N, C-alpha and C positions, 0 to 999 in steps of 0.2 A: 503493500499499501503506501503511495508516494504521499510524503509528509506535508503538509500545509506549508508553503513559504511563501503567502501574502506578504508577512513583514519584509521581507527581502525587497519587494519594490521602493521602500522608502530607506534603502540603506546605501549612501554614499559610499562606503567603503567596498560594499558587495560591487557597486558600478565600476570603482577602481581596479578593483579583482580584474573583473570581465575584461576592462579596457585595456589590460596588459595583453590579451587574447586578440581583440578585434582589430583590425588594420588603421591604421592612420585615415586613410582614404575612407574607409567605412564612415570612422567616428565623425570626421567633417563632413559627411553628404548627411547623419541623422540630423546635425546641426542646421546644415541649410534647410531641411525639412520640416524640422521642428520650429523652425523662425516662420514658418507660414502655416503652421495648423492651427485649428480652433475649434472649439467647441460652442462657440456663440451661437451656430447654426449648425442642425442636425438633421438628418433624414430617418424619416419612419417609413416601411414599405408595408401596406398590410394586404397579406393573402396572394401574394404574387403566386400563380399557379405553374407560371412557365419558368424553370429553373435559370435559364440563359439572362432574364431580365432582372433577377436579383442580383446576379454576379456583374451584370453590367452596369448597375446602380453603385454597387460597391467601387468599381472601378473608377467610377465619377469620382464618388468622393473620394477617394483616395487621391486621384490626380490634382483635384482642384482646392487639398487640404483641408477637408472635414474630417475629424478622429473618428467620430462614433457614426453607426448604421446601427438601427433598429428593425427588427426584424419581428411581425406579428403573425404567428403560424396557429392561428384558430382552424383552418381549413385544411393548411397545405402545407406540409415541412419542406425543409428546404436545405439542400445538401451543395455546397458553392462548387459550380463549374470553373476549375481551375485553369481552364483555356481561356475562357471568357475574362475572369478575373486576375489574370495575368499576375500571380502574386499580392495583388492587392491584399487578400485574406492576412497576408502577413502583417500590414501596416495599419490598418483599420481595425477597431475595436467591435466586435459585431454583439447586440444584445438582442436576446430572442425572450419573445412571450408568447404565452399558450393564450393570451386574450387581449382583445385591443383594450380594455379596461385597466389591466394592470400595468400597461405600457403607458397610458393617459395618465395614469397617477403618479406614477414615476418620474413621468417628465416635468409634470406640475411640481412635483414636490421639488425638484431640480431648478424650478424658475422658469422654465419654458414656457411660450404662449403655445397653444396647439394649431397650425396652420393648415387648412385644408388646401389641397388643390382639386380645382373644379373648373370646368369650362362653364356651367350652368348657372350659376349665381353670381348675384352682383359683387365680384369680387374683386379686390385689388389688380391692377395690372401689374403685370412683373416690374417694368421699370419705377412705377409709383410706390412698391413696397417698402415699408420702415423695417430698416437691420437692426436700427438702435437697440430692441429689443431681443433677448435670446429669444430663439424661437426652432420650433420643430416641426418640419416640413411633411406632412401626410401625404401618401402617393397610392391609390388605389390602382384596381386593373383597368386596362384599357375599354374593356366594353362595359362593367360595373360602375368604375369609379370606388369611390371611398363609400363604407357601408355608413346606413342613415345613423347610426348613432354618433360615430365619428363625427360627421357633419353637424349634429347637430350640440356636440360638446365643444366644436373649434370655436376658438376666440377670435378668430378672422378666416379669411379665405384668400384663394392668389389664383391667378389664371394669367397663362401666356396667351398675348393678344394674337387671332390667327383671322387673317382676310380671305382663305379659300374656302371651298363647299365642306372641305373635311373640320370637324368640331374637334378631334381628339389626336393626340400624336401617340404613340408609344411610351410606354412608362420610362424605359429608360432613358430616350431621348429627352422627355419632358425632364426628366432628373437632371441629365448633363445640362439641358440650356437654364435651367432654374438656380443649379449649382455654380455654374458658370458665372453669372448675371450678378446674382446675390453676393459670390465671393468676391468679385471684384468691386461691388459697390461698397462692400465691409471694408476691403481695405483702403480704401479711399475716405473712408471715414474718420471720426475721431473717437470711435467706439474703441475700448479696451478688448480687444479680441482674440488676443493672442493668450496661450495655454499658462499658466500660473507655472512658477517656479517646481511646486511640488509634481504638477502634472508633468512636466519635461524629464524632471529624473526619472518617475516612473516608465514613461516611454524611452528611455536612453536605456534602462534595463531590460525592458523588455524587448526592445527591439536586438540589443546586444545578445541576449539570450536565445532569439530567433535567427543570429548569425551564427552560431558556435556550434560547432558538431560536438555530441557527447555531453549536454548541458547538465545533463543530471549529474552524471560524473564529476564535472567540474564545478559544481554547486557543493556536493557533497566534500568536497576537499575544502571548500573555502568555509564551509560549516566546522568540519574538524579542526582547521586552522582557530577558529573565533573560541572555540571552546576551551 
């Protein structure tokens, strides 16, 4: 049975121990990426039954600097398609929920406003959306959209302006457009959107662990030296 090592993710000495193994270039790359990471915006996918869509959304989160992706699996379980995610599953934190209410309650407790994406209601256009508030942006399926209960509990609504006959985009395309637009807007703002020092330390340790072979053995050696 693997011991609980959660306490190590706030251990600066453990990070220093791991960084003796990780290459300088990899450490520099971690710093470059973390400089642009944020939890101010986060994405939620509700019951996307097509596996490639969830993986593609994850890839967009990683590329545009969102650290967290939330996946509601009330109807459909998900396994990441690694060919589509292209390694994003190593660098993005995935939070899974068995029902939408647990997800909403968790995000509200962390201070997020619930933002429902939909083309059908009187929603904010993408370019007009206020990025100053921490926001959890919910996406549903292309055919059915978000569930009625999520729509009712949403604090606000968001849509992509469209001028053609087709009124919806594929979920992965919609997510990519929204994430790219809002992260660009966020970085131009005066919002304190970056990860804090504690979050940066945690991700340095997490990513270092994922970059080292035989990490369980390496960690055991560190713990033995601490004793």
